[in-house]
N, C-alpha and C positions, 0 to 999 in steps of 0.2 A: 504494500500500500504506500502511495506517495504521501510523505508527511506534509508536503506543501498543500495538498488538497484540504487539510484541516486548518490551514492558516487563512485568516480573513484577508480579502484583497487589500493591497496597499491603497491608502487613501490619505489625503492631506487632512490635518486636523482642522476643526472649526476654529473660529476666532477665540471662543471661550477655552477650548482645549489647548490651543497654542499658547494663550496667556498663562495658563496654569503650568504647562510643560516648560515654558521659558523660565519660570521662577525657580526651577530646579537646576538650571544650567550652572549657576554660580554657587550652589550649595554643596557642602561636603557630601560625597557619595551620591549626589544627585537627588537628595531628599526633597520631596515636594511638600508644600504647606497644606495644612488642614483648613486654613482660612484664607480668604482673599484679602486684598489691601484695605478693605473697609471693615474687616472683622467678621464677615459672614462666612459660614462654613461652605467649603467647596461642595457643589451639588454631587450627590451620589451617582447620578447618571453621567456626569463628566468623568468621575473616577473610574467607574465601571466600563465606560466605552473606551477609555484609554487603556485599561487592562486588557480588554478584548482584542484590541489592535496591537498589543505587544509593545506599546510605548512606555508603559510603566510596569513595575512588578511590586508585589507586597514586600515590605522591608521587615517589619516586625509587628507583633501584636501590641495594641495599645491597651494596657491593663485597666486604665480608667474608663475607657470607652471601647469595649471589645467589638462593637459593631462599626467602628470607624477604621478605615483602612489607611495605614501609614505606608506610603509608597515612595519609590525612587525611580528615576529615569532608567530606561534601558538604553542600549546603543541606538536602537531604532527610534526611541523617544527623543534622544539628543538630535538625531537627524531631522525628525519631524518638527522639532522646535526651531531648528535653524533654517527651515525651508522658507523661501520667499523673502 
């Protein structure tokens, strides 16, 4: 079975996804924030869609909020954030 068949098609991030991904570019380990610049939590659909596309990966479990995903950029995420 071709493993690429299970990989979602390459796609450019939306403006919202790109803004979030860009915030990890200058962070140690590519860590992505849980909150935007206005103090609002990053939307779950933004996080999950980036996970599905392989742009981010879970980094560690958040013991205070186990339902919140703490993520970091993957190499594909670095490339997606740098597009355009």
